[in-house]
N, C-alpha and C positions, 0 to 999 in steps of 0.2 A: 299790791294794793291796786284797787280799781277805781275808775270814775264811772258814774252813771248819770245820764241826762237825756232830756228830750229837747231837740233843737228844731227851729224852723229853717227855711231855706237860706236865711242870712245868719244862721247860728244863734239866733235869739233864743233865750231861755225864760225870760220873765219881764214883767212890767209892773213897776211899783210894788215889789215884794209879793207878786202873785205869778203862778205859772201861766204861760201863754195858752196852754191847752189842757183840758181835762178829758182825755180820750181813754175809754175803757181798755182798749188793747195795750196802750202804753202803761197804764196803771197796773194791769195784770203782769206785764213784762217786768216792771220795777219790783213788784211784790215777789215774783218768782225768783228774781236774782238776789233779793235782800232779806227775805224771811230767814230767821235763824242766824243772821250775819251781823256784822258791825257796820253801822252807818255813821259817817262823819259829816257834819254840817256846820255852817256858821250860824251866828245868832239870828239873823234875819230869816234864814231858812227855817229854823226852829219856830220862830214866831209866825211863819206863814202856814204852818201845818194846822190841821183842824184843832181848834181850841188851844193853839200854841202848845200842844202836848207832844211828847216824843211818840214815835211810831211803835206800835205793839210788836212783840215777838222779835225784837232786834235789840242789840246793844246800841244805844244812842249816845254819841259823843259830840259835844258842841265845842267849837273853838270860839271863845269870846273873852275879852279882857274885862267885860263889865257885868256879866250876869252870874248869879249864883242859883243853882237849881239842885234839888234833891232827887228829882225824877229821871235824871240822866247824868252822865259823866261830863264834867265841864273842864276843859283845858284852857289855860289863860295865855299860852304862848305856843309857838310851833315846837319848841324844845319839849315842853310839857306834853304836847300832842304826840310827838314821835316816841317819847318814853312810854306813854300809855299804849300806843299802838304796838309796841314791842311785845306786849302780852298776848297778842292775837296773831293768827296766821295771816300773812299778807293777802292771800287769795280770798280771805273772808271779810276783807275791809273794802267798803264802797264809799267814796266821797260823793256826796249828793248835792253839793252846792252851798253857797251861791257862787256868783261870778268871781269874787276875790279869792275864795278858797280853791275853786277850780284852778285859777291861775297859779296859786302858790303850790298846789300839790301836783300839778301836771308832770313835772320832771320825775317825780317819785313813784308814779303809777305805771304799772305794767300794761294794763288793759283799760280801754274805755268802751263802755256799752252805751251806744247812742241810738235813740229813736229819732230817725230823721223824718220830719213831717213836711209833706209837700204843700206848704202854705206859708204865707207871710203875715206876721202881725207886727204891730208897732212896738217892738221890744225896747226896753231901757237897759237890759242886762243881757250879756252874751257869753257863750261858751267859746273857748279858743277854736278857731277853724283848723281842725286836724288835717283837712285835705291840703292845706297850705303849709303844714308844719313837717319839715323833713325828718323829724324824730319819730313820727307816727305813720303807720301804714294800715290801711283797711285790710283785714284778713277774712272777714265774713260779711255777707249782706243777704238778708232774707229776701224772699219774694215780696213784691208790693202787697200790702194789705189795706183795708179800709176800716176806719173806726169813726162812727158818727158822721159818715160822709167825707171824711178827710183821709187822703192817701198817706201812708207811712211805710217805712221799712226799718228793720232792726239791724244795726251795724256793730261790728266788733273791730276795734282798732288795737294795735299793739305798739308799744313804745320800744323802738329799737336801740335806744341809748339810755335806758333806765338808770337812774341814780339810786343808790341804796341809802335811804334816809338813816339807817342805823349806823352807817359808816361815814356819813357826810360830816366833815370836820368842822363846819361852822356851827353845828349844834352840839358838839362835844360827843363823848362816847356814852353809850347806854348799856 
């Protein structure tokens, strides 16, 4: 399973249920990684999408105790989410936010694809700082690029102590 996010220099990802940045290069990167794949998000992330609609050409899975939707898969607990994810190849699954879901899923993900944006915004939501997390190592970093006058680079991190959610005993067996 993978994580995907765009972070500013303080690892900020959002403010008041909106992305910090709308950069064409980052959006192209996100699309290239997730088209035809499975994306997992929390309720607020779904509601922040255009028209509060699932993204096209992907399997959209939402973790929420409170919503009911017919246009995407809704899981009401982590146990339900992990059971649903067992139907897909782990390398095809991308956790796309928000903050709480990133924190919950971090130990179960093998890779994190991050767009690091060389800018600061007043964020209210943050991604865990993988540079300070001993379980994660950066394995790739692109050359610096610019999108709408903002410098960024694309990084890939790997979890060196990944937990297998299918075998994690606190969720039972699937």
